[in-house]
C-alpha positions in Angstrom: -25.8 12.1 -67.0 -24.7 15.7 -68.2 -26.6 18.8 -66.8 -27.0 21.9 -69.0 -27.9 25.4 -68.0 -28.2 28.8 -69.6 -26.9 31.7 -67.9 -26.9 35.2 -69.1 -23.6 36.7 -69.6 -23.4 40.4 -70.8 -26.9 40.1 -72.1 -26.4 36.9 -74.0 -27.9 33.6 -73.3 -25.0 31.2 -73.0 -25.5 27.5 -72.5 -23.1 25.8 -70.2 -22.8 22.0 -69.6 -21.2 19.9 -66.7 -20.5 16.2 -67.2 -18.0 13.6 -66.3 -16.1 14.8 -69.4 -15.3 18.2 -68.3 -12.2 17.4 -66.2 -10.7 15.7 -69.1 -11.5 18.2 -71.6 -10.1 20.8 -69.1 -6.9 18.9 -68.5 -6.3 18.3 -72.4 -6.9 22.0 -73.2 -5.3 23.7 -70.4 -3.0 21.0 -68.8 -4.4 21.8 -65.2 -6.6 20.0 -62.7 -10.1 21.5 -62.9 -10.8 20.4 -59.2 -7.8 22.0 -57.6 -8.4 25.1 -59.8 -12.2 25.3 -58.8 -11.4 24.9 -55.1 -8.7 27.8 -55.3 -10.9 29.9 -57.4 -13.9 29.5 -55.0 -11.6 30.5 -52.0 -10.2 33.7 -53.9 -13.8 34.8 -54.8 -15.2 34.2 -51.1 -12.3 36.3 -49.8 -13.1 39.2 -52.2 -16.0 41.2 -53.2 -17.2 42.7 -56.4 -16.5 46.3 -55.6 -13.0 45.9 -54.3 -11.8 42.8 -56.2 -8.5 41.5 -55.1 -8.4 38.5 -57.5 -5.2 38.0 -59.1 -4.9 37.5 -62.8 -4.4 33.6 -62.5 -7.6 33.3 -60.7 -9.5 35.4 -63.4 -7.8 33.2 -66.0 -8.8 30.1 -64.4 -12.3 31.3 -64.2 -12.3 32.2 -67.9 -11.0 28.9 -68.9 -13.5 26.9 -66.9 -16.3 29.0 -68.1 -15.0 28.4 -71.6 -14.6 24.6 -71.3 -18.2 24.3 -69.9 -19.6 26.5 -72.7 -17.7 24.8 -75.5 -18.8 21.3 -73.9 -22.5 22.6 -74.1 -22.3 24.0 -77.8 -19.2 22.9 -79.6 -20.4 24.1 -83.0 -21.1 27.6 -81.9 -18.0 28.2 -79.4 -14.8 28.9 -81.0 -11.7 26.6 -80.4 -9.8 29.4 -78.6 -11.0 30.9 -75.2 -9.7 34.3 -76.3 -11.9 34.4 -79.4 -15.0 33.3 -77.2 -14.4 36.0 -74.7 -14.4 38.6 -77.6 -18.1 38.0 -77.8 -18.7 39.7 -74.5 -18.2 43.3 -73.4 -18.1 42.4 -69.7 -18.0 38.9 -67.9 -18.5 39.3 -64.2 -16.9 36.4 -62.2 -19.1 37.5 -59.3 -22.4 37.0 -61.3 -21.3 33.9 -63.4 -19.1 31.8 -61.0 -21.7 31.0 -58.3 -23.9 29.7 -61.2 -21.2 27.5 -62.7 -20.4 26.1 -59.1 -24.1 25.3 -58.7 -24.0 23.6 -62.3 -20.9 21.6 -61.2 -22.3 20.8 -58.0 -25.5 19.4 -59.4 -23.3 17.3 -61.8 -21.2 15.9 -59.0 -24.3 15.1 -57.0 -25.8 13.2 -59.8 -22.7 11.1 -60.4 -22.6 10.3 -56.7 -26.2 9.2 -56.9 -25.4 7.0 -59.8 -22.5 5.2 -57.9 -25.0 4.6 -55.1 -27.6 2.9 -57.4 -24.8 0.9 -59.0 -23.8 -0.4 -55.6 -27.4 -1.3 -54.8 -27.6 -3.2 -58.1 -24.4 -5.1 -57.7 -25.0 -5.9 -54.3 -27.9 -8.3 -55.0 
């Protein structure tokens, strides 16, 4: 089951969606593993702060790519096929404001999937 959340980015309400399809969409578009990227990004952000950001360019790009895929998944008709075009809609895009909300959304999605597996195991155990 997919989970959607609207997050305000630079004063614009942006829908984001997390589901089992996101890792595949991310892998197809960027040829990377979203689980590894999310873990590395989370570590980078926890070590830095908004005032004196030490985030490297790769971490920022990973964040933008994850946000893009989750936005494209939520609203495929209105989000461009290119992440650069999508980012052009914003003046600023604070990783410290948006990433915690995307992590929360992703966590809810993973939690929902784990719960479904438990329920399936109960049903098949009969």
